C-alpha positions as CSV (number, residue, x, y, z in Angstrom):
1,M,-4.8,25.5,82.7
2,Q,-7.9,27.3,81.5
3,D,-7.3,29.5,78.5
4,S,-8.7,32.5,76.7
5,E,-7.6,32.2,73.1
6,R,-6.7,35.6,71.6
7,E,-9.0,36.4,68.8
8,H,-6.9,37.8,65.9
9,R,-8.5,40.9,64.5
10,E,-8.1,40.6,60.7
11,E,-9.7,42.6,57.9
12,S,-11.8,40.6,55.6
13,N,-10.3,39.5,52.3
14,I,-12.0,40.5,49.1
15,E,-13.5,37.1,48.5
16,S,-14.1,36.3,52.2
17,E,-17.2,34.7,53.4
18,Y,-18.1,37.9,55.1
19,E,-18.1,39.8,51.9
20,Q,-20.2,37.1,50.3
21,L,-22.7,37.5,53.1
22,A,-22.7,41.3,52.5
23,R,-23.4,40.7,48.8
24,G,-26.2,38.5,49.7
25,I,-27.7,41.2,51.9
26,F,-27.0,44.1,49.5
27,G,-27.8,42.4,46.1
28,N,-25.3,43.6,43.5
29,G,-25.2,47.1,44.9
30,N,-24.2,48.4,41.4
31,I,-24.2,52.1,40.6
32,Y,-25.9,52.7,37.3
33,P,-25.1,55.4,34.7
34,P,-27.4,58.4,34.2
35,V,-30.9,57.7,33.1
36,Q,-31.3,58.3,29.4
37,T,-34.1,60.6,28.3
38,H,-35.8,60.1,24.9
39,F,-38.7,61.4,22.9
40,T,-40.9,59.0,21.0
41,T,-43.9,58.9,18.7
42,E,-44.0,55.1,19.0
43,S,-46.2,53.1,21.3
44,R,-44.5,51.1,24.2
45,N,-45.3,50.0,27.7
46,C,-43.9,51.7,30.9
47,G,-41.7,49.5,33.1
48,G,-43.3,51.0,36.2
49,C,-47.1,51.3,35.7
50,N,-47.2,49.0,32.7
51,T,-49.4,51.3,30.8
52,E,-48.7,52.4,27.3
53,I,-46.4,55.3,26.5
54,H,-48.0,57.0,23.5
55,Y,-45.7,59.9,22.8
56,G,-43.5,62.5,24.4
57,R,-40.6,62.2,26.9
58,Y,-39.7,58.9,28.5
59,L,-36.7,57.2,30.3
60,T,-34.8,54.1,29.5
61,C,-33.2,51.8,32.1
62,F,-33.3,48.1,33.1
63,N,-33.9,47.4,29.4
64,A,-37.3,49.1,29.7
65,S,-39.0,52.4,29.0
66,W,-40.5,54.5,31.8
67,H,-42.8,57.5,32.3
68,P,-40.5,60.0,34.1
69,K,-42.9,59.9,37.1
70,C,-42.8,56.1,37.3
71,L,-39.1,55.6,38.0
72,I,-39.6,55.8,41.7
73,C,-37.0,55.3,44.5
74,R,-38.2,52.4,46.7
75,A,-36.9,54.2,49.9
76,C,-38.4,57.7,49.6
77,N,-41.1,57.1,46.9
78,Q,-39.8,60.1,44.9
79,P,-38.9,60.1,41.2
80,I,-35.3,59.5,40.3
81,Y,-33.8,62.4,38.4
82,D,-30.2,61.9,39.8
83,N,-27.3,61.4,37.5
84,E,-26.7,58.0,39.2
85,F,-28.9,55.5,40.9
86,S,-28.5,52.1,42.6
87,I,-30.3,48.7,42.3
88,F,-31.2,46.4,45.1
89,G,-33.6,43.4,44.7
90,N,-34.6,44.7,41.3
91,Y,-35.8,48.0,42.8
92,P,-34.2,51.4,42.0
93,Y,-32.9,53.8,44.7
94,H,-31.4,57.2,44.8
95,S,-27.7,56.6,45.5
96,S,-28.1,58.4,48.8
97,C,-31.3,56.6,49.8
98,Y,-29.7,53.2,49.0
99,K,-26.9,53.8,51.6
100,D,-29.4,54.7,54.3
101,Y,-32.0,52.0,53.4
102,N,-30.0,49.0,52.6
103,Y,-26.4,49.3,53.8
104,L,-25.1,47.1,56.6
105,K,-25.1,49.0,59.9
106,C,-22.0,48.8,62.2
107,D,-22.9,47.5,65.6
108,V,-20.3,49.8,67.2
109,C,-20.8,53.2,65.6
110,E,-24.2,52.4,64.1
111,G,-23.1,54.0,60.9
112,N,-23.2,52.5,57.4
113,V,-20.4,50.0,56.7
114,I,-18.6,51.7,53.9
115,T,-17.0,50.3,50.8
116,N,-13.3,50.6,50.0
117,Y,-11.8,52.2,46.9
118,A,-12.4,49.0,44.9
119,G,-16.1,49.0,45.8
120,H,-15.9,46.1,48.2
121,V,-17.5,46.0,51.5
122,G,-14.9,46.0,54.3
123,Y,-16.0,44.9,57.7
124,M,-15.4,42.1,60.3
125,T,-17.7,40.1,62.5
126,R,-17.2,39.0,66.1
127,P,-17.6,35.2,66.5
128,F,-20.9,33.8,67.8
129,F,-22.7,37.1,68.5
130,M,-22.1,38.1,64.9
131,Q,-21.5,41.7,65.6
132,K,-20.9,43.5,62.2
133,I,-18.1,46.1,62.7
134,C,-16.3,48.6,60.6
135,T,-12.7,47.6,60.2
136,S,-11.6,50.9,61.5
137,H,-12.7,49.9,65.0
138,I,-10.1,47.2,65.1
139,H,-7.4,49.7,65.9
140,D,-9.3,52.7,67.3
141,G,-9.4,51.5,70.9
142,T,-13.1,50.4,71.0
143,P,-13.6,48.4,74.3
144,I,-14.0,44.6,74.0
145,C,-15.6,42.7,76.9
146,F,-12.9,40.4,78.4
147,S,-15.6,37.8,79.1
148,C,-17.9,37.6,76.1
149,E,-15.7,39.4,73.5
150,R,-18.4,41.7,72.3
151,M,-17.4,45.2,71.2
152,E,-19.0,48.2,73.0
153,S,-21.7,50.1,71.2
154,R,-21.1,53.8,71.3
155,E,-24.8,54.5,71.4
156,R,-25.5,52.3,74.4
157,G,-22.0,52.3,76.1
158,G,-21.8,51.2,79.7
159,Y,-18.7,48.9,79.7
160,S,-16.9,48.8,83.0
161,D,-13.2,49.3,83.4
162,L,-11.5,46.8,85.7
163,Y,-8.4,49.1,85.9
164,D,-6.1,46.3,84.7
165,G,-6.8,46.8,81.0
166,R,-9.9,44.6,81.0
167,K,-13.4,45.7,80.2
168,L,-16.8,44.1,81.1
169,C,-20.1,44.6,79.4
170,L,-23.2,45.2,81.6
171,E,-24.5,41.6,81.1
172,C,-21.2,40.0,82.2
173,K,-20.7,42.5,85.0
174,D,-24.1,41.7,86.4
175,S,-23.0,38.3,87.8
176,A,-19.3,38.9,88.0
177,I,-17.5,37.4,91.0
178,M,-15.0,39.9,92.5
179,D,-13.3,38.4,95.5
180,T,-12.3,35.2,97.1
181,K,-15.0,35.1,99.8
182,E,-17.7,35.7,97.2
183,C,-16.5,32.7,95.2
184,Q,-16.6,30.1,98.0
185,S,-20.3,29.2,97.6
186,L,-19.7,28.5,93.9
187,Y,-16.6,26.4,94.8
188,I,-18.7,24.3,97.2
189,E,-21.4,23.9,94.5
190,I,-18.8,22.5,92.1
191,Q,-17.3,20.2,94.7
192,K,-20.8,18.7,95.1
193,F,-21.0,18.3,91.4
194,Y,-17.9,16.2,91.5
195,E,-19.2,14.3,94.5
196,N,-22.4,13.4,92.7
197,L,-20.2,11.9,90.0
198,H,-18.4,9.8,92.6
199,M,-15.2,11.8,92.0
200,N,-14.3,13.1,95.5
201,L,-11.5,15.6,96.1
202,D,-9.6,17.0,99.0
203,L,-12.1,19.6,100.1
204,K,-9.4,21.7,101.8
205,I,-7.7,22.7,98.5
206,P,-7.7,26.5,98.6
207,L,-9.6,28.4,95.9
208,L,-8.3,31.9,95.5
209,L,-9.3,34.8,93.3
210,V,-6.4,36.9,92.1
211,E,-5.6,39.9,90.0
212,R,-4.8,39.5,86.3
213,Q,-1.2,40.3,86.6
214,E,-0.8,38.0,89.6
215,L,-2.1,35.1,87.6
216,I,0.1,35.9,84.6
217,K,3.1,36.1,86.9
218,V,2.4,32.7,88.3
219,V,2.0,31.1,84.9
220,E,5.2,32.7,83.6
221,R,7.1,31.4,86.6
222,I,5.8,27.9,85.9
223,N,6.6,28.2,82.2
224,N,10.0,29.8,82.7
225,G,8.9,33.1,81.5
226,N,7.0,31.9,78.4
227,N,3.3,32.7,78.2
228,D,2.8,33.9,74.6
229,I,0.1,31.5,73.6
230,F,-3.0,32.7,75.5
231,E,-4.0,34.8,78.5
232,P,-4.7,32.5,81.4
233,R,-8.0,32.7,83.4
234,G,-7.2,30.0,85.9
235,I,-4.5,27.5,87.0
236,C,-4.2,24.5,89.3
237,L,-0.9,24.9,91.3
238,F,1.3,22.0,92.3
239,S,4.2,24.1,93.8
240,E,5.6,22.8,97.1
241,K,5.5,26.3,98.6
242,V,4.3,29.6,97.2
243,T,3.0,33.0,98.4
244,I,0.0,34.3,96.5
245,N,-1.7,37.8,96.7
246,T,-5.3,36.9,96.9
247,I,-8.2,39.4,96.6
248,T,-10.0,39.9,99.9
249,R,-12.2,42.8,98.7
250,G,-13.3,43.3,95.2
251,P,-13.6,46.7,93.4
252,E,-16.4,49.2,93.8
253,F,-17.5,51.0,90.6
254,E,-17.2,54.7,90.7
255,T,-18.7,57.3,88.3
256,G,-18.1,56.4,84.7
257,N,-18.0,52.7,85.4
258,R,-14.4,52.7,86.5
259,A,-13.4,50.2,89.2
260,S,-11.7,51.4,92.4
261,S,-8.6,49.7,93.6
262,I,-9.1,46.3,95.3
263,R,-7.7,45.0,98.5
264,T,-5.3,42.0,98.4
265,K,-3.5,40.0,101.1
266,P,-0.5,37.7,100.7
267,R,-1.2,34.1,101.6
268,K,1.4,31.4,102.1
269,L,0.5,28.1,100.6
270,T,2.0,24.6,100.9
271,R,1.2,21.6,98.8
272,R,-1.6,19.4,100.1
273,P,-1.2,15.6,100.7
274,C,-3.2,15.1,97.4
275,G,-0.4,16.9,95.5
276,V,-2.3,20.1,94.8
277,T,-1.4,23.5,96.4
278,A,-4.3,25.7,95.3
279,I,-6.6,26.7,92.5
280,L,-6.3,30.3,91.3
281,I,-9.0,32.1,89.2
282,V,-8.8,35.6,87.8
283,F,-11.4,37.9,89.4
284,G,-14.1,39.8,87.6
285,L,-15.6,37.1,85.4
286,P,-19.4,36.2,85.4
287,R,-20.5,33.4,87.6
288,L,-21.1,30.9,84.8
289,L,-17.7,31.4,83.3
290,T,-16.0,31.4,86.7
291,G,-17.8,28.1,87.5
292,S,-16.7,26.5,84.3
293,I,-13.0,27.5,84.9
294,I,-13.2,26.1,88.5
295,A,-14.7,22.8,87.1
296,H,-11.8,22.6,84.6
297,E,-9.1,23.3,87.2
298,M,-10.7,20.9,89.7
299,M,-10.3,18.1,87.1
300,H,-6.6,18.9,87.0
301,A,-6.6,18.5,90.8
302,W,-8.5,15.2,90.6
303,L,-6.2,13.8,88.0
304,H,-3.0,14.8,89.9
305,S,-4.4,13.3,93.2
306,D,-4.0,9.8,91.6
307,E,-0.6,8.8,90.4
308,G,-2.2,6.6,87.8
309,Y,-3.0,9.7,85.8
310,H,0.4,11.3,85.9
311,G,2.3,11.9,82.7
312,L,-0.8,12.4,80.4
313,S,-0.4,14.2,77.1
314,D,-1.6,17.8,77.0
315,E,-4.4,16.8,74.6
316,V,-5.7,14.1,76.9
317,E,-5.4,16.1,80.2
318,E,-6.7,19.4,78.9
319,G,-9.3,17.7,76.8
320,I,-10.9,15.8,79.7
321,C,-10.7,19.0,81.8
322,Q,-12.5,21.0,79.1
323,F,-15.1,18.2,79.0
324,M,-15.8,18.6,82.7
325,A,-16.1,22.4,82.3
326,H,-18.6,21.8,79.5
327,M,-20.4,19.1,81.5
328,W,-20.9,21.5,84.4
329,L,-22.2,24.2,82.1
330,E,-24.7,21.7,80.6
331,A,-25.8,20.9,84.2
332,K,-26.4,24.7,84.7
333,R,-28.8,25.0,81.8
334,P,-30.9,28.1,82.6
335,H,-34.7,28.1,82.6
336,Y,-34.6,30.9,80.0
337,E,-32.5,31.3,76.9
338,S,-29.1,32.7,78.0
339,K,-26.8,33.8,75.2
340,L,-23.9,33.9,77.7
341,W,-24.5,30.2,78.7
342,V,-24.6,29.2,75.0
343,F,-21.5,31.3,74.3
344,F,-19.3,29.8,77.0
345,K,-20.2,26.3,75.8
346,F,-19.5,27.5,72.2
347,K,-16.0,28.7,73.2
348,I,-15.2,25.3,74.6
349,E,-16.6,23.5,71.6
350,Q,-14.9,25.7,69.0
351,N,-11.5,26.2,70.7
352,T,-8.8,26.2,68.0
353,I,-5.8,25.4,70.3
354,P,-5.2,21.7,69.6
355,A,-4.8,20.5,73.2
356,Y,-8.0,22.3,74.3
357,G,-10.2,22.1,71.2
358,D,-9.2,18.7,69.7
359,G,-8.8,17.3,73.2
360,F,-12.3,18.3,74.2
361,R,-13.8,16.9,71.0
362,A,-12.0,13.6,71.5
363,A,-13.0,13.5,75.2
364,R,-16.7,14.2,74.3
365,Q,-16.7,11.5,71.7
366,A,-15.2,9.0,74.1
367,V,-17.6,9.8,77.0
368,Y,-20.7,9.8,74.8
369,K,-19.7,6.3,73.5
370,Y,-18.3,4.7,76.7
371,G,-19.5,6.8,79.6
372,L,-17.4,9.0,81.9
373,H,-16.0,6.4,84.3
374,Q,-15.1,3.9,81.7
375,T,-13.3,6.7,79.8
376,L,-11.4,7.7,82.9
377,Q,-10.4,4.1,83.6
378,H,-9.2,3.7,80.1
379,I,-7.2,6.9,80.4
380,R,-5.7,5.7,83.6
381,T,-4.7,2.4,82.0
382,T,-3.5,3.6,78.6
383,G,-3.0,7.3,78.8
384,N,-5.3,7.8,75.9
385,F,-9.0,8.1,75.1
386,P,-10.8,5.0,74.1
387,F,-12.0,4.7,70.5
């Protein structure tokens, strides 16, 4: 089963790596006390212009003396007469200028990431794309793309509503596959990918796109009502008989990027001679992600069509299926740099669910060392990866 691991939205701890990053960006960010004004008849050099201060009024800060006109805010180039000022990179700033000039900007609201009562920077980052986000957006309903997991920028907006609780960013929506018919050419392409590896499958296994709730319902039925680990995006069915509501016409997007209702049709399915009933994929995902899920589920079908692979552990079966999804993505390397392509590979490589993440890494290590077919033969014989 293909998974979408739920990203836990946690506020950063005081000593977290994110705050350390923020400190590295900000410098110390200290607020300094009022500038001290003095009068002198002694000679000393100005910390700004480095010329001699002969007599009269001068300022002291940074363990140096300054002409009043030489203590200049690096942001606005105006003298600092405020009661407080800030330091960044050994340069002085008006406190207000420091916030505008140096503060981390939130990628959602594009405001300054503020400090908490203790003076610590409180923000979170989205994995891979490294969006920097105010912690307040964790609970304020800011849309998150179901595919790439980026939060919507309020300035740019444009996320589409798939009516079932999912949102899609413009980049993911651009290649999203919305109904069963639209997906068939991609299915044929991945069948040929398997054929080129000399891993032929029953070409009559149905591939159906379904609604989110339909897929969740099927998974819960298989797992006796238990599906609290992750949200499924695809599944390979082995039921003897089942009726599935498949999408025959995808949504159209109305004003405001909200999807209209879709058209579905019940389809009665029976198990094929190979032991597989159908492959189900949730609709509305971009082509690359949809293809990687199909490649994953087709590997389940390939394994279950040979009795020698029955009874594998979750780590071995899910691991080799994840490897095939990753292998297909590698074969689809775009001619130009595609962040989505890199991200979908990244999600497979960094998956933290043991059966999927550890399984993939073990499968990749085995295939790189022994080759795909020798690895598969070893799995068939022993039920484990070769090491």
